[in-house]
C-alpha positions as CSV (number, residue, x, y, z in Angstrom):
1,A,0.0,0.0,0.0
2,Q,3.0,2.3,0.4
3,R,5.1,1.2,-2.6
4,H,5.1,4.8,-3.8
5,L,7.4,5.8,-1.0
6,G,11.1,6.3,-1.6
7,L,13.0,3.2,-0.4
8,A,14.3,4.8,2.9
9,R,10.8,5.9,3.8
10,L,9.3,2.6,2.7
11,V,11.7,0.7,5.0
12,D,10.9,3.1,7.9
13,A,7.1,2.5,7.3
14,L,7.7,-1.2,7.2
15,I,9.6,-1.2,10.5
16,A,7.0,1.1,12.1
17,A,4.2,-1.3,11.0
18,I,5.9,-4.4,12.6
19,T,7.0,-2.7,15.8
20,P,4.8,-3.5,18.8
21,E,3.6,-0.7,21.0
22,D,6.2,-1.6,23.7
23,G,9.0,-1.6,21.1
24,L,11.2,-4.2,19.6
25,R,13.0,-6.6,21.8
26,D,15.6,-7.6,19.3
27,D,17.5,-6.3,16.3
28,V,15.6,-6.1,13.0
29,A,17.4,-6.2,9.6
30,V,15.7,-5.3,6.4
31,I,17.2,-5.7,3.0
32,A,15.4,-3.6,0.4
33,L,16.2,-3.2,-3.3
34,R,14.8,-1.3,-6.2
35,T,16.1,-1.8,-9.7
36,V,16.8,1.1,-12.0
37,G,13.9,2.0,-14.2
38,S,10.7,3.9,-14.3
39,R,7.0,3.7,-14.4
40,P,4.4,6.5,-14.1
41,E,4.6,6.7,-10.3
42,L,8.3,5.9,-9.7
43,L,11.7,6.7,-11.2
44,V,14.7,4.9,-9.8
45,D,18.1,5.9,-11.2
46,A,21.8,5.6,-10.3
47,F,24.9,6.9,-11.9
48,H,28.6,7.1,-11.2
49,S,29.6,10.3,-9.3
50,D,31.1,12.1,-12.3
51,T,30.0,15.4,-13.8
52,A,29.5,13.6,-17.1
53,G,26.6,11.7,-15.6
54,L,24.7,14.9,-14.7
55,A,23.1,15.8,-18.1
56,P,22.0,12.2,-18.8
57,A,20.4,12.0,-15.3
58,R,18.6,15.3,-15.8
59,A,17.4,14.1,-19.2
60,R,16.0,10.8,-17.7
61,F,14.3,12.8,-15.0
62,R,12.8,15.2,-17.5
63,R,11.5,12.4,-19.7
64,W,9.9,10.7,-16.7
65,L,8.1,14.0,-15.8
66,E,7.0,14.7,-19.4
67,D,5.8,11.1,-20.0
68,D,3.2,11.5,-17.3
69,G,2.0,15.0,-18.4
70,T,3.6,17.2,-15.8
71,P,2.9,20.8,-16.9
72,P,5.9,22.2,-18.9
73,G,6.7,25.1,-16.5
74,W,6.8,22.7,-13.6
75,V,9.0,20.3,-15.6
76,D,11.5,23.0,-16.0
77,D,11.4,24.0,-12.3
78,L,11.7,20.4,-11.2
79,V,14.6,19.6,-13.5
80,L,16.4,22.8,-12.2
81,A,15.9,21.8,-8.6
82,F,16.9,18.1,-9.4
83,G,20.0,19.3,-11.3
84,E,21.1,21.3,-8.3
85,V,20.7,18.4,-5.9
86,I,22.5,15.9,-8.0
87,A,25.3,18.3,-8.8
88,N,25.8,18.8,-5.1
89,A,25.8,15.1,-4.5
90,V,28.6,14.6,-7.1
91,E,30.7,17.6,-6.0
92,H,30.2,17.8,-2.3
93,G,28.7,14.5,-1.2
94,N,30.9,12.1,-3.2
95,R,33.8,14.6,-3.8
96,N,33.8,13.9,-7.6
97,D,34.9,10.3,-6.8
98,N,33.5,8.3,-9.8
99,R,33.9,5.1,-7.9
100,K,30.9,6.3,-5.8
101,I,27.3,6.2,-6.9
102,V,24.6,8.9,-6.8
103,G,21.2,7.3,-6.2
104,V,17.9,8.8,-7.3
105,E,14.3,7.9,-6.4
106,A,11.4,10.1,-7.5
107,T,7.8,9.3,-6.7
108,R,4.5,10.7,-7.9
109,V,1.3,10.4,-6.0
110,H,-1.5,12.4,-7.5
111,N,0.0,15.9,-7.8
112,R,2.8,15.4,-5.3
113,I,6.3,14.7,-6.5
114,E,9.0,13.6,-4.0
115,V,12.6,13.3,-5.0
116,S,15.4,11.7,-3.0
117,V,19.0,11.8,-3.9
118,T,21.6,9.7,-2.0
119,D,25.3,10.1,-1.9
120,A,28.2,8.8,0.3
121,G,29.0,12.1,2.0
122,N,28.1,14.0,5.1
123,W,26.1,17.1,4.8
124,M,25.0,19.8,7.1
125,A,21.3,19.7,8.0
126,D,20.9,23.4,7.2
127,S,20.3,23.5,3.4
128,N,21.0,27.2,3.2
129,A,24.3,27.2,5.3
130,S,26.6,27.5,2.2
131,Q,24.7,30.5,0.9
132,R,25.2,32.3,4.2
133,R,28.9,31.6,3.9
134,G,28.9,33.2,0.4
135,R,28.9,30.0,-1.6
136,G,26.5,28.6,-4.1
137,R,22.8,29.3,-4.5
138,G,21.8,25.7,-5.3
139,F,19.8,25.0,-2.2
140,A,18.2,28.5,-2.3
141,I,16.9,27.6,-5.7
142,V,15.7,24.2,-4.5
143,N,14.0,25.8,-1.4
144,A,12.3,28.4,-3.7
145,I,10.8,25.6,-5.9
146,A,10.0,22.9,-3.4
147,G,7.4,22.9,-0.7
148,S,9.9,21.1,1.6
149,V,13.6,20.2,1.5
150,D,15.2,17.7,3.9
151,V,18.8,16.8,4.4
152,S,19.1,13.5,6.3
153,P,22.4,11.8,7.3
154,T,22.4,8.0,7.1
155,Q,24.8,5.3,8.1
156,I,26.4,5.4,4.6
157,G,25.9,8.9,3.5
158,T,23.3,11.5,3.0
159,V,19.8,11.7,1.5
160,V,18.6,15.0,0.2
161,S,14.9,15.0,-0.5
162,F,12.5,17.6,-1.8
163,T,8.7,17.6,-2.3
164,V,6.7,19.7,-4.8
165,D,2.9,19.8,-4.9
166,I,1.8,20.7,-8.4
167,P,-1.5,22.5,-8.6
168,A,-4.2,20.5,-10.4
169,V,-4.9,21.8,-13.9
170,E,-8.5,21.7,-14.9
171,P,-8.9,20.3,-18.4
172,V,-10.1,23.0,-20.9
173,P,-13.4,21.9,-22.5
174,P,-13.4,21.9,-26.3
175,A,-14.8,25.0,-28.0
176,A,-18.4,24.7,-29.1
177,P,-18.8,24.5,-32.9
């Protein structure tokens, strides 16, 4: 019932569902895997942490958005935000180490699009900290486009997620003859 969630959130929901009210009495291990590919409600992608992988990843993300009829203006904004997050994952998270992988999960439920990008680095939880230090404007752009932005450390790196609620577009009735 919650397959639309990004993998990390899906595992969290699974563990919450099996946890009794008085808590777990033993360790729990969950192995979760999604293969690269797409369908209307989910895009899973991965690429080596190299700037050469950025444009193809943006193109795959754009195609996924367009294939399901996301309004063109929103496609452009979402690709811009996505491009900033994956560029930061390559440059800052993985330090341009092409042996490391950038992972992408994008989900669509009705008019909500959630994007999660994983890398092997450690980020600050404050997504605007670099701007206050006179650095890039990437997260300011993402924050301006997205309804929410979250930077979460994990055991193996960082997940940067953003959510956008796209206003419903009413279909235009055909003109009367």
